[in-house]
N, C-alpha and C positions, 0 to 999 in steps of 0.2 A: 475593517476590523471592528469599528464602532457599531456598524450596522449589524454584524453577526452577533456581537455581544448583546445588543438591544433586542434582537429577534429572539435569542435564546432565553434571556431573563423574562421578557414579556410573555413568551410562550409558556414558560413555567407558571407565570402568574395567571394566565388565561386558563390553563388546565386546573390550577388550584381553585380558581373561582367556580369552575364547573363542578368540581368535587365538593366544594363547600356548599353549594346549592343542593347537590344531591344528598349529602348527609344531613343537612338541616331539614330537608323534606322527607327523610327516610321514615320517620314515625307515622307519616300520613298513610292513608289507605293506598293511595296511588302516588308514587314519587313524582316530583315536578318534571324531572328529565327521565324518560323511559330508558331502561337498561341498554337496549340495543343502540339507541341514539347516543347515549353517553359513551359506549364502547367505540363507536365509529369516530366520534369527536376526539377521543383520547388517541386513537390510532393516527389521526391526521396530525395532532400536536406532537406525537412521538417522532414522526418523520421530520417535522419541522425542527425539533430539538436536535435530532441526529445531524441534520444538514448544518445547523448553526455551529454545533460543537466541532464537527469535522473541518468545516471551512476555516474556522478561527485557529484550529490546532495546526493547520498546515503552515502557518506563519510563525507562531511561537507557542511555547508550552504554557499551559494554564490549568489551574484547578477547575476553571470553567468547562474545559473539555470533559473531565471526569464527571462533573455534576450533570452536564447536559446529556451525555451518553447513558449515564446510570438511570436518570429519570426517564429517558427515552425508552430504554429496555423495560423499565417498570411499567410505564403507561401502555406500551405496546401489548405486553402480556395481560396486563390488568384489563385493557379494553376488550381483548378477545374473550376473557372470562366473562365480562359483562354481556358481551354479545351472545355467548353460549347460554347464560342465564336468561336473557331476554327471549331467546328462541326456544326455551323449554327443555334444553338438554340437561340442565342441572335441576332435576325435579325432586329427587329424594331429599328427605330431611337431613341437613348437615352437609349436603353436597357443596353448597356455596362456600361454607367454611372450609371444608377439606380442599377445595380448589384454590382459595385465596391465601390461606395461612402460610404455606411454604414460601411464596413470593414475598409476602409482607414481612416475614421474619428476616429474610435475606436483606431486603432493602432498608429495613430498620437499622440493621448493623452496618451495612455498607455506607449509607448516608450519614450515620453517626461518625464513622471513620473520616469521611470527607469533611464533616463539620469540625472535628477535632483538629485535623491538619489545617483547615482554613483559619481557625482561630489562632493556632500557633504561628501561622505565616501571615497574619494580619489581613486576610481576605475576608473581612467581616460580613459583607453583604452575602457573598456566596456561602459562607459558613452558617449564617442565620437561616438562609433558605434551606440548606441541607438539613439542619437540625430541626426545623419546623416540619419538613416532609417526613423526617425520621420519626418524630413524635406522633405525627398523624398516623403513620403505619403502625406504630406500637399501640396507640389507642384503639386502632381498628382491630388488631389482634385481640386485645383485652375485651373489646366489645363483643367479639364472637364467642368468648368463653365465660363472660360474666355480665349479668344484667345491670350491675352497679355502674358500668361504664355506658354512657349513652352516646349516640352518634353525634350529638352536638359538640363533644370534646374533639372529635376528629375534624369537624367543620371549623372549629375555632383555630386549629393549627393551620389549616389550609387558608384561612382568612389572614393569618399572620404573613404567609407567603405573598398574598395579594397586596397587603400593605407595603411590604418591602419592595415589591415590583413597582408600586405606585411611586414610592420614594425615588427609586432608580430612574423612572421615567421623568419625574419632575426635575431631577438633577441633570439629566441629559438635555431636556428642553431649555432650562436656564443656561446651560453651558453654551448652547448654540445661539440662543437669543441675545446673550450678552457678549458674543464673540470671544468666548473662552475666558472671560473675566471672572465669572462666578461658577464655581464647581463645588457641589455638595460633597462632603466626605464620602469616599468610596465610589464616586461616580466618575472620577477623572481617569479615563482609560489611557490617556497619553502617558501618565506617570507609570501605570502598571506595565505598559508596553516597553518602556525603557528599562525597568527593573528586570523583566523577563528576558530581554535580549542580552543583558549583561550576564545573567545566569546561564543562558544557553551557550555562551562561548566557552564554558568550562568543560564541555564534552557532550557528545550526542547520547541521548537516552530515548528509549521507547516509551513515549508518553501514553501510548494506547494500551500498554500492558496492564494498567490498573483496571481498565474496563474488562479486559479478558479475565482477570482474576476474579472480579465480581461476578462474571457470568459463570465461572466454575463454582462459586458459592451458591448461585441460584439453582443449578442442576443438582448439586449435592444436597441442597435443602429439601428438595422434593422427596427423595428417598430416605434421607436422614430423619425427617419429621415422622415418617411412617414407622421407623424402628423405635423412635423415642415415644411413640404414642400420641404425638401432637396432632396427627391426622389419623382418621379411622381407616382409610383405604387408599390404594393407588388406582386411579381411574382417568377417564378422558378429560376431566376438568383440569388436570395438572399438565396436560400436553402443551398448552400455550406457553407455560414457563420454560419448558424444555426446548421446544422448537424455536421460540423467539431467541432463547440463549444460543441455539445452534446457528441461526441466521446471523445474529449479531457477531457471533464468534468468527464466522467466515469473514465478515466485514473487518473485524479486528485483525485477522490474519493478513488480509490485503493491506491494511494500513500499517501493519508491522513491517511488511516488505517496503512500504514507503519510508519507514523510519530506519531502513537498512538493518533490521534485526532479524536475521534469517532463522536463528534457532528458536526464538520465542514465536515467530510466525509459524514455524513447523509444529511447535507444541500446540498452539491454538488451533491449527488445522486438525491435529489428532483429537483434541478434546471435543471439537465440533462433531466429529463422527460419533462419539459416545453419546452426545446430547440427542442427536437425531435417532440413534438406536434406542435410547430410553423412551423417547416419545412414541416410536413405532411400537414398542412393547406395551405401552399403556393404551395405545389405540387398538391393538389387535383383539382384545377381549370384546370389542364392540360387535364383531361379527362371528367370533368363536369364543365359547365359554372357557376353554382351557388357556393356560398361560404358555407363551412361546418358549422354545428351548434355544440354547446357544451353541454354535459350532466351536468345539474346544480348540482345534488347531489354530484357528484365526486368533483367538484371544492370547494363546501362548506366543504367537509371532508378534502380536501387538505389544505384549509386555517386553519382548526382546528389543523392539524398536524404541520403546520408552527408555529402557536401560541405556542403550547406545546414545540416545539424545541427551539423557541425564548426564552421562559422562562428559560429553562435549560441552554441555551447558555449564557444568561445574568448572571447566577451565575459564569460563568468562565470569561466572558468579557461583561460588560453592553453595550459597543459600538456595539459589534457583535450582541447582542440580539436585539438592536434597529434597526440594519440594516435588520434583518430578518423580522421585522414588515412591511417593504416595500413590501415584497413578500406576506404577509398576505393580504395587500390591493390589490395586483395584482390579487390574486386568487378570491377575492371578486368582483373585477371589471370584471373579465372574467365570473364569474357566473351570474352577472347582465346583461350581454350583450350576446344574443344568438349567435352572429357572432364572438364573442371572439376577436382574435388578429386583426381583420379587423376594429374594431370600435374605436372611439376616446378615450373612457374612459380607456381601458387597455393600449392604446398607450401613454396616458398621464402619467400613472404609469410607463411605460417603460422609459420615459424621467427621472423620479425620480430615477429609478433603475440605469440608466446610471451615473447620478451625484453621487448618494450614493456609487456605486461601485468604481468610480474613487477616491473618498475621502478615502474609506476603503483600496484601493490598496496602496495609498500613506502612510497611517498609518501602514499597515502591513509590507510593504517593508522597510520603514524607521526603524521600531522597530526590524526587523530582522538584519539589517546591522549596525545601529548606536549604540554607547554605551549609549547615552542619549535617553530615550524612550518618545514617545508621550503617555500621560496617557490615559488609556482605562477603568479605574475604577475597575481593578481586585482586588486590595488590599482592597478597600472599601467594596465590597461584602463579601470577606473572613472575614474581621473584624466584619461585621454585623452578619454573620452566626456563628461566634465563640461565640457569646453571647447566642445563642439559645441552649436550652437543648434538644429540640425535633429533630432538624435536624443538622447533623454533616457531613460535606463534606468528601468524601473518597479521600485520598491523599496518596502519597508514591509510592514505587517501585512495590507494589503488585496490583496496580490499574488495570493493564492490564494483570495480570498473568493468563495464561491458566490453566485449571484443570489438563490436561494431555498434555505432549509433549512440544516441543520447537516451538515457533511461533514468527515471526517478525511482525505480524499483530495484531492490536487491534480487539476487538469483533465487528462483523457486524450484530449481531442479531437485533439491534434496527432498522436498515434499512430493514432487512428481514421482520420483523413484520409490519412495516409501509407500505411496498410494498403490503403485503397481504390486508391491509385495503384499499389501493387505488384501487387495481385490483378488489376486491369484490364489492366496491361501483360503480366502472365504469361499470360493467356489469348489474347493475340495470336498465340501460337505454335500452329501447326497440326501436331499430332503424326502419326505413322504409324498409320493405322487398324488395321494388323495387329499393331502393338506399341505401344499407347498409353502404356504405362508407361515406355517407353524414353527419353522426353523428360521431364526433371525439371520438372513443372508442379504436381503435386499438393501438394508441401510449401509452395510459394509461395501457392497459392490457399487451401488448407485452414488453414495456420498463420497466414499474414498476413491473408487475407480473412476467415477464420473465427474461429479461437481468439483472436487478438489484438483483433479487432474486437468480439468478445463481451466481452473485458476492458474495452475502451473504453466500450461500452454500459453495462456494470455500474457503472463509475466515474461515468459521466454521470448515471445514475439516482441514485446516492448523493449527487450534488451538486444534485439537484432538477431536472435537465434531462430531463423526462419524454419530450418529443417527440424530442430528439436520441438519447436512449438507446433508444427504440423503433425508430428508424430504424437505428441501428448494429446492434442485435440482429437485426432482420429481415434486413438485408443480410448479416450474418455467417452466418445459417442458410442463406440462398440460396447464398452462395459455397461453403459446405461441401457442401451437397447436390449442386449442379450440378458443382462441381469433381470430386467423387468419381464422379458419374454419367458425365460426359463423358470425363474423362481416365483414369478407371478402367475405362471401357467396361463399365459394369455392365449395360447393356441390349444389349450386343453390337451387331450390325449393324442391328437393327430399332429404329426410333424408337418409343418407347412413348407411347401415348395417355395413360396415367396420369401420366407425367412432364409432359406438356403441361397436363393438368388442374391439377396442383400449381403449375406456373408461373403459370397464369392466376390462381389464388388469391393467390399472392404479388403479382402485378400489381395486384390489387384493393386489397390492404393498402397497397401503395406509392402507389396513387392517393389514398388517404385521407391518407397522410403528405404528398404533394405539396400537397394542399388545405390542410393545417394549416400548412405552411411559408410560405404566403401571409401569415400573421400573424407570422412569425418574422423572416426577413430574405431579401434577394435571393439571397445566396450559397447558403443552404440550399435555396431554391426550385429553383435550377438544379442543385444537387447531387442532390436527390431526383428531379428531372425527367429528368436524364441517366441515372440508374440505371434509369429506366423503359425507356430505349433498350437497356440491357444485358439487361433481362428479356425484351424483345421478341426480341432476338438468341437468347436461350436457347430461347424458344418456337418460333421458326422452325427452329432446329437440331433441336429435338425432333420436329417434324413433317416434317423433311427438306425444308424449303422455304426454306433460308437463301440469300439472294442472295450472289453472290461479292463479297467486300469489305465487306459490311454490318457483320459482327461486328468487323472491324478498325476501321472508322470509329466505331462505337458505343463501343468500348473506349477509343479515343484521345480522343474527346470527354469521356467520363466521367473518364478519367485526368487530362486537363488541368484540368477543373473541380476535381477532388479536389486536384490539386497547388496550385491557387490557394488553396483553403481551408486547406491545410497551411501555405503561406507566410503567409497572413493570421493564422492562429492563432499562429504563431511570432512574428510581428511584434507583434501586439497583446498577447501575453504578456510580451514582452521590453521593448518601448518604450512610452512614454506617447503618447497620441494615436492616431489611426487612419491609419497609413501605408498599409495595405492593408485597407480597410474591408470588412466582410461585408455592408454595405448596410442600408437601412431596410426595415421590413415593406412588402410591396406593398399590403396592406390594413391600415389603421390602425384600431384599436379603442379605445374609451374604457375607462377603468378603470385597473388597475395597469399602469404603464408605457406606457399608451396615450394619456394626456392629463393635464391638470391636474385635481386633485381638491380638495375642500374641506378634506381632512384634511392638516394640516401634518406634514411629515417633516423633523425637525431633527437635525443631527449631534450625537452624544453627547459628542464630544471638545471641544466649545466650551462654556465656562462660561455664555455668553450663552444657549445653547440650553437648558441645564438651568434657568436662571432663567425663561425663557419658558414652559417646561413647568410650572414651579412656579406661575407666574401663572395659567395656564389651570386648574390644579387648584384654586387658591384662589377662582377665579371660578365654580367648580361644574362644571368639565369632567372628562372621563374620558380617560386617556392610556395608550398602550402604551409600556412602558419595558423596557430590558434589565436583567438581574439576573446573579447568579452562576450561575444555572442556565438556565432558559428565559425567554422574554418573558412579561410579565404585563400585565393591565389593572388600573389603579389609580384610586382616587378619594380625596379628602381626607376624613378622619374628621369634621372640623368642618363639612362640607357635606352634610347629610342628603339633599338633593336629588340630589347627585352619587352618593352611595352607592346610592340607589334606582335611579338611571339605569344604573349599572354592572351592577346585578343584572338589570335587565330587558333591557339591550342584549345580554347574553350568554346569555339564556334559562337562567339558572343553575338546576340541579336542586336540590331541597330536601335531598338527601342529600350534596350537594357545596357546603357553605356557604363564604362568603368568609372570608378570614383577615385578621389585623391585623399590620402591619409597623411597626417603630419603628427609629430610627437609633442609639439609646442607651437604656440602662435609666434614665437621668436623666429621660426623658420619662414614666416611670411612677413616679418618685420620690415624688410627692404621695400615691400610693396604696400605697407600699411596706408599710405596716403591715397591709394587707389580704392580703398574700402570706405564706406560711409561710417561715421562714428557709431551710429546705432547698431549697424551690422557687426562692427568690430566688438562692441561691448556685449552683444548677444552671443557671439562666438565664445568670448572669454567666460561668460556666465554658464553657457550650456556644456562646455567641455571640461575635462574628459568625461565621456558618457556614450551610451549606445544611441546617439542622436546624430544623424547625417544632415548637414545643412546644405541645401541647394542654393548657391549664390550666383550672381550675374558673372558671366565670363568677361574677362577684360585683359588689359595689358599685363596684369600681374602673373598670368599663366606663363609668359615668356621667361620669368625668373627661374622656372623649374627645370629648364633645359630639356624639355621633351621634343622640341623641334617639330618635324613632320608627324611624329607619332601622337602629337597632342590631339589630332582629330579623332583618335580612338577613346579619348577621355572626355566624358560629359557630352553635351550637345553644343551646337554652334552658339547657343544663347546662355548656357549655364553649366556649372560643374558642382557635383556633390563633394563636400569636404567633411572630414571627421577626425577627431583625436580620440582613439579608442581608450577605454578604461581598463587596460590590461598592461601590467608592468613589462611582461615579456615582449609584447608588440611594440610598445613605446621605446623600450631599450633598443630593439632592432632598428627602429626608424631613426633613433639618435645616431646609430652607427652608419646607416646607409644614406640618410636624408629622406625627403618626401618620397612616398611610394604610391603607385597606382594599384587599385584593388578591385577584384571581382570575386564573386562567390565561387568556391572550389567545386563546381559541378557543371556538367553540360547544361546549356540553356534549356529551361523547361523542366528540369529534374528537381527533386527535393534538396533542401540545403544539406550540407555536409556537416555532421555532428561528431565525427571521430577521425583521428588521423589515419586510420586504416582505410577509411572511405575515400580519402583524397587520391591515393594511388589507384584504388579500385575503379574510380570514376574517370580519372584523367590519364592514367597509365604513364608511359614514358615521356609524355609531353610536359611533365613537371620534373624539375631537376632535383629537388630535395623537399622533404617534409619535416617540419619541426613538430615533434610528437608531444602532446600533452593530454592524452586520453580523451574522455568524452567532453563535449563542450559544456560550459557552465549553464548555458541556456540553449533551447532548441528554437528560439524565436529570433528573427533578424532585427536589425536596428530600425528605429523610427526615422523616416525621411521627411524633412520639413522644407517646404518651399519658401525661401527667403528673398526671392527676386523682387518682391514688392513690400519689403519690410519697412521702408521709409515712409510709406503711406499708412503704416500701422497695421497692415494685414499680413498674415502668414497662412500658408496652406499646408496640406498633408498629402504627400504622394503615397505614403504607406505608414500605418500605425503599427509599430512593432513592440519591442520590449518596454519602451517608455510611453505611457498613455498621453493622449492629447492634453488633458488637464494639467499635467506636470509641465509640459512644454509651454503652454499658455501662461502658466504661473511664472515661469522664468522670464518670459517676455515682459510680463506686467511689472515685475521687479526692476528690470533693466529700464523700462520706460519711465518708471517713477524716479530713478536716479537722474 
């Protein structure tokens, strides 16, 4: 974490130094750093800042994240504008000003908000950097409109950032050289880390929402500045701000799924579509003099989706729900004006979006950092719904639990269904064959139907939904290829036989998906079946045999089915029960989820369940249980028949012997004299934890009562022992005694990360499963070789959840004692 903070702040300092040099040399005939070179260097630094901010944010929330990502977006777009200027694209007088000012205005205000919150929350170094870059942007805007402001004022502000970066670097160097004895004010990251972790226990928040809101300010500024007369025209020079905002918005969408915020992730996915469409519209006049027109049906549908999303988001936060209504007005304004982004109505709403996004940025950022929160009405809605007997909000740890497997992402199916609705209604528009690009369809089909649906498919795959992810990815590829082919007129006026052959191949794949959905649910069956109608429409269009009205009918049917799936996913995620059910499978199978099995599945949260599992183990059964890492298969040590059964049921390979788990060293107390003092102290210091210690085999094994089955545990020379850092597991061992353990999967397969996988992989060979949802980690324990510990050496058979450095540090502390 110290590394990522240092990289981020020193990266900001390096970029500020480049810009300081550039602006100091600007009055010269030839700038010291050519515009193209400066743009490329800023792009490199922007990617570095994005990496530093994201990597640090995955561990704890920080103003550092918002600062790094904001400056990263700023310099990415800024760099591209400099490259366009260096390559002669911005030749007309005033082009450079018209290209730069919308972005500079946005980041002046955004960084000022970050600075204010930073000072209020005593993050002085970050606040000073944000305020200096904000002042530099403000001076640069003034420089473009008044000769009274020289470029040296901008350079001075960037030099302040360099000085702050130098102070931070000096503080970190002193901190390490003096072994943490000297820490300059504001450079001790350990104290910040402790404060942030204490705050993070108060509830989960989407710390990436601030960046997403700033990106909304950026895109709105481009069109709002034109309405207010700040810029003279809309042209290609402003595309970098819009498309950089779109790319980063998709990144924020993915990171919001990491933060388990499904609704805001869906909202940011929607707004990224608008950003790419805006950039497309500004790029279109490069090869055609006229301005592109907008398909009305699509924008009406888009506004309906925003309304539905706003209603559900208002249940979580009324202020966020009201904010989304501004985008409802935006889509309606675009639908009412055939030239869309170029007309005054939508541009007026852009001004409203800019102001609303700035206010929401302040609220979100302050609520993330400060202990006292700005009220957003969350408790009022929750209290209101608590009185309702019909609707009850879903809450708790199981809200984002995947059915199978371990996943760090929330479910993205809501966005996937919504993108199907958008893509289907977008292609209802029939463009001009002579000018197919004049109607804005490609951004809606390629971004919504393609890129965002690929995102939804990837997240579904990460959550163990193999069939759904395959369908989403297949449909995304189809939308991208056909959208570009049809509306980009890539095969001109002749319909290509090759396109038809490709569509038939897609139809065959989709036919297989339709067959598989018979075993999933009714909604997915109709969803995949109606997409087959879309594919038939594409095929008939490719061979020039499309009946009049068929494509409209097919897209309407698919769009309505997709809209039902969108509403069902929203309802089922938000409320308990099945308000809008997806339906049962049309064909029911026996097995996992298909019917009753002999294997008991008991909830781990109930003490009675743990006691029942303990009784099964005492009676000689084998059970799958959750741990601090992945699920394991266990048997009681004092039941040799169960140990042998566990070995045979898993087809355990001889080079992967079973290990021994205990709940406390007291269970080995009778044999303590058989362990060396150093080894005993090391075990005491290392446990409980995801660290397995391989110790020499000895007479102490006889105390466990395994008898002849002891040959299945460990090797003739050694045995791996561990005390798991899991209260459920240790309580179970307290009831049963020491247990033998092996991973709950056939040898050679991946680790088991969900209770549903235990039975799916081992079948009736396991007597019961203790169910606790997805594993807290998808990485196994670290296995340490302690057979030669008395000579001062340890080895590592496997480096898992705990790194080598941490294990060696524990050993060093024990040796010092």
